[in-house]
Residue, then its C-alpha position, 0 to 999 in steps of 0.5 A: m624787866k630782866n625776864l622780859l630782855i632775857i625772853i627777847f634775846t632767846i627769841f633772837l636765838l632761835a630766829g636763825c640766820g639774821p644780820k650780825t648786829i644785836v642791839v638790845p635796849k632797856d625798854s621794849s620799844t626800841k628796835t633790836k636785831p638779832v645775831d647770827v653767831i650765837s649758838e641755840p641754847e637751851v631756853i631756860e629763863p633764871e629767876v632773877e627778881f632779886i639780883e642787885p647788878v653792878p651798874v656799868v658806866v653808859d655813855e649818855n650819847r650812845v648806847n654801850r658799843i662793843a665789837v668783835i672782830y675775828p677770822s671764823k675760819n681760825v676761831g669761829p667757835y670761840a666767836k659765837s661763845t664770846i658774843s653769847t658771854i658778852s651779852a650776858f654781862l650786859l644783860f645782868n647789868n640791865v643796860e642799852f647794848e649793841i654788839e657787831a661782829f666783823d669776820t676776816y674770815n682768815e687772818n690775811p692781811d688785807s682781810i683784817q684790814r678790810e674789817l677794820i676800817n669798817l669797824n672804824e667806819k662805824g665809830f667802834t671804840k671797844v674792841i673784843a679781838l679774837f686773833t692768834q698770835n699770827g693775826f696779832n702781829i698783823l693787826n699790830s701792824l696796821e695804822e687802822s688797829k690804832n683807833a680804838k681799845m682792843y682787847f685779846p682774850l687769846i694772847n698773853k703779853s708776854e708772848i708778843y711785842t706791841e708799842n701800842s698802849n691801846f692793846v689789853f690781852g687776857g690770855i693765860s700765863y701757863s708759865k704761872q701755872f707751871e710755877l705752881l705745879q712745880t711746888l708739888s713735883s718730887g723732882r722726879n719728873t715725866m711730861f707727856y705732850i702732843k705736837s701742836h701749837l699748844g702742846n709745843k708752848l706748854k712743853d717750852s713753859y715746862l721746860t723753863s719751871f721743872n727738871p725735865g726728866i723723861i718726856k713722852e710725845i703722844e701720837r695724835n692719832s694713837n691710843r696705844f700706850k703698851n710701849i709706854m706704860n712699859d717704861k718703868r722709869i715712870i714709877g715714882t715719879t710726878v707725871l705732867l699731862n700737857t694732852p688735851i682732855i680725851k688723851t689725858s683720860i686715856i694716859m690716867s686709866q692706862l697708868t692704873a690699868y698697867e699699875v704704873f703709879p706715879s708719886k703724883i699727876l699734874s696738869t694745867q688749865l687744859n683739862f680743867n673739865p668736868l667731862l674728865l670726871k666722866l672718863t676717868q674713874d676715882r682711883d685714876r685720880e688719887n693723886f691729881y692735882i691741877v691748876n685753874s686760873i678762872a675766878d668764881v663768878d656771880n651765880f646769875i652771870e653763870e645762869y645768863s651765860e650758860l642761857l646763852g651758850s657760853d661757859i665761864r666757870y670751865n671755858w677759859v676762853d669764855y671768861s677771858s672775854l668776860v674779864g675783857v667786856n669788864y674791863l672795857l667798859n668799867e676798867n677795874e672800877s667794878e667789884l663784879i669781876r675780881t679778875k683786873v688788868i694790871d699793866n694791859q694784861v690780865d692778872y689771873e690767879p692760879t689755884l690748885y684744885r684735886t677732883t671729887s666724884y662730883g667736881f672739882q675742890k680747892v686745895l687749901t694752902n698756907 
């Protein structure tokens, strides 16, 4: 039956444009509809004959109904992979489900209110809300947001203020990641960052956890680092990279090329990506440590997710969405997803990793 569902679902993905609602029944006699927000995957049917899924609590009167509300102008790619992640989780559990997407297009108050009203009229009570902090502040002020339990994958509870107990947050705590990285600091630090919303947020978190030391702003459109590498103060310091993966790989290779050897190179979740291994050499990463808050999950869920176009192993937004759909349907009762929600915030456990020629390896700590 699971293989049949995968085949049916894959046909939907290949069908092209269509309505924004998915309904997947437990038997093939019920009508199904395709969704137009899932990227086309490579069609590889996993071997799932021996799966023993953890059952999801099913409403006897209705299928498991999940709404995804998002502004496509701001977070379009996240919406596609989020719906793929939710679908993979529910297909794995072999339950009837319905997913409907509500696109506000932007984070304009009227647009958000319009789609909230639409969502409420259709009776959705479990919602994944993919908004930035600006969009959240608008949604938080609307009376229509109080009718459903809403999960926010992109926002950490510490970043906002709300009195709505129906809101649950899945954003990673970079402050916790910096606290762990700080234990590796030599006390003399250099921090590289790019001026952006995330870059500024990482810089602020860094300043509360580390002795600031040397701070180097990297120009977004420049890959010339000669002047920076000529600063001999960097030698022997602990270098922390709050830069996107391409910039990070260039900086690491330049440190090697100019023989500027830090005591350690550290990074947050931002660079937990296997692409880093392809863009750097082993010698560039000899003293490199990275922190990751994504926990291991069942291999079959990974395969389902990959089949449908999401990446719950390395993409923290996809993983956050996985934790979110599990919590909306099961709260903390299911052992399938080990990461739990505590006081309306996902409680991620940061873990240190080093790199090998083939991937990331956990650092054993006492």
